[in-house]
C-alpha positions in Angstrom: -22.5 9.8 -7.9 -22.9 7.4 -10.8 -24.2 3.9 -10.0 -21.1 2.2 -11.4 -18.8 4.3 -9.1 -21.2 3.7 -6.1 -21.0 0.0 -6.7 -17.2 0.0 -6.8 -17.0 2.1 -3.6 -19.4 -0.2 -1.9 -17.4 -3.3 -2.9 -14.1 -1.7 -1.9 -15.5 -0.8 1.5 -16.8 -4.3 2.1 -13.5 -6.0 1.4 -12.1 -7.7 4.5 -8.7 -6.0 5.1 -5.8 -6.3 7.4 -6.6 -3.9 10.3 -4.9 -0.6 9.6 -4.1 0.0 13.2 -2.2 -3.3 13.3 0.1 -2.0 10.6 1.5 0.6 13.0 3.0 -2.3 15.0 5.3 -3.1 12.1 6.4 0.5 11.3 8.4 3.1 13.2 6.3 6.0 12.1 7.5 9.6 12.8 5.4 12.8 12.6 7.5 14.3 9.9 7.2 11.2 7.6 5.8 11.4 4.1 3.9 8.1 3.4 2.9 6.6 0.1 -0.3 4.5 0.3 -0.1 2.3 -2.9 -3.5 1.2 -4.2 -5.2 3.5 -1.7 -8.7 2.9 -2.9 -11.2 4.4 -0.5 -8.4 5.2 1.9 -8.6 2.8 4.8 -4.9 3.2 5.3 -4.6 6.8 4.3 -7.3 7.9 6.6 -5.9 5.9 9.5 -2.3 7.0 9.2 -2.9 10.7 8.3 -2.9 12.0 11.9 0.4 10.3 12.6 2.5 11.7 9.8 3.2 14.9 7.8 1.7 13.9 4.5 0.0 10.8 3.0 0.2 10.4 -0.7 -2.9 8.3 -1.6 -1.9 6.6 -4.9 -4.4 4.8 -7.1 -5.1 4.4 -10.8 -8.8 5.3 -10.3 -9.4 9.1 -10.3 -13.0 8.8 -9.2 -12.2 6.6 -6.2 -9.5 9.1 -5.2 -12.1 12.0 -5.5 -14.3 9.9 -3.1 -11.3 9.6 -0.7 -10.8 13.4 -0.9 -14.5 13.8 0.1 -14.0 11.5 3.1 -10.9 13.3 4.2 -12.6 16.7 4.0 -15.6 15.3 6.0 -13.2 14.3 8.7 -11.2 17.5 8.6 -8.1 15.7 7.4 -6.0 18.1 5.3 -2.7 16.2 4.8 -3.8 13.6 2.3 -2.8 14.3 -1.3 -4.2 12.1 -4.0 -2.0 10.9 -6.8 -3.4 9.2 -9.9 -1.2 6.8 -11.8 -0.1 3.2 -12.2 2.5 1.2 -10.3 4.9 1.1 -13.3 5.3 4.9 -13.4 4.6 6.6 -10.0 4.4 10.3 -10.6 6.5 11.4 -7.6 10.1 12.6 -7.4 13.1 10.4 -6.6 14.0 9.9 -3.0 10.8 11.7 -1.8 8.9 9.2 0.4 9.9 7.9 3.9 7.5 5.0 4.0 5.6 3.1 1.3 2.7 0.8 2.1 1.2 -1.7 -0.3 -1.7 -3.6 1.3 -3.2 -6.3 -0.9 -2.2 -4.3 -3.9 0.7 -5.9 -5.7 -0.6 -9.3 -6.5 -2.2 -8.0 -9.7 0.6 -5.8 -10.9 2.6 -7.0 -13.9 5.5 -6.9 -14.2 6.0 -6.9 -10.4 9.7 -6.1 -10.7 9.0 -2.8 -12.5 6.5 -1.7 -9.7 9.0 -2.6 -7.0 11.8 -0.7 -8.7 9.4 2.4 -8.9 8.6 2.1 -5.2 12.4 1.9 -4.5 13.0 5.0 -6.7 10.5 7.2 -4.8 11.8 6.1 -1.4 14.5 8.0 0.4 17.7 6.2 1.2 16.9 3.8 4.0 13.2 4.4 3.4 10.8 1.6 4.5 8.5 -0.5 2.3 5.7 -2.5 4.0 4.1 -5.1 1.8 1.0 -7.0 3.0 -0.3 -9.7 0.7 -2.4 -12.8 0.6 -0.2 -16.0 0.6 -0.4 -18.2 -2.5 -1.8 -21.6 -1.5 -3.1 -24.7 -3.3 -6.7 -23.3 -2.9 -6.0 -19.7 -3.9 -8.3 -18.1 -6.4 -7.2 -15.2 -8.4 -3.7 -13.9 -8.8 -1.3 -14.3 -5.9 2.4 -13.9 -5.2 3.9 -16.3 -2.7 5.8 -14.8 0.2 9.0 -16.6 -1.1 8.6 -15.0 -4.6 7.7 -11.6 -3.2 10.7 -11.6 -1.0 13.0 -12.5 -3.9 11.4 -9.7 -6.1 11.8 -7.2 -3.2 15.5 -8.1 -2.8 16.1 -7.9 -6.6 14.5 -4.4 -6.6 17.2 -3.1 -4.2 15.8 -3.6 -0.8 17.0 -5.5 2.3 14.4 -7.5 4.3 14.0 -6.1 7.8 11.2 -8.4 9.0 8.8 -11.0 7.8 5.6 -11.9 9.6 2.9 -14.4 9.1 0.1 -13.1 11.4 -2.7 -15.3 12.6 -5.2 -12.8 11.1 -6.7 -14.1 7.9 -8.4 -12.0 5.2 -11.3 -13.6 3.4 -10.2 -16.9 5.1 -6.8 -16.7 3.4 -3.4 -16.5 5.1 -1.5 -13.2 5.0 2.1 -12.3 5.0 3.8 -9.0 5.9 7.3 -8.1 4.6 9.0 -5.0 5.9 11.9 -4.0 3.7 14.4 -1.1 3.7 15.8 0.6 0.6 19.5 0.0 0.2 21.6 3.1 -0.5 
């Protein structure tokens, strides 16, 4: 493995994240669901959710990171993770294909956000669920952030209804987090 890739994997695996097992408290997951893990990286969500669903589509722009995720899945005898290379503005999956899409700390850097959310809506089945976990924008935020109020407005504009909003006490890198569960309108 080249040193640059090793460094990226190491930094991704050290990032403090919202615990994947806590996500399941917000989602009614069924064994026959197809789940899209947006910005999958090294697969902390994909690997955690794979045993609970039919197929996980681990989506990321970085082909090398996804190859690493494939290796991890193989080492753990997980056979239902399919990696998908692409960007948020043009997700290479069919319309009305996915039951649940999850974006965990992935959308704050996507521009334009509206295009990405419309793509997520496009690939979701009617009444499909979208779970968005993001860092809240505050006065002391560093780096790009989308406030929960702005994210909610963008999600609604993209053709979703808000099912639930949550502001958990868990912080990531000492920053507040919000969770929005949305459902695709027909």
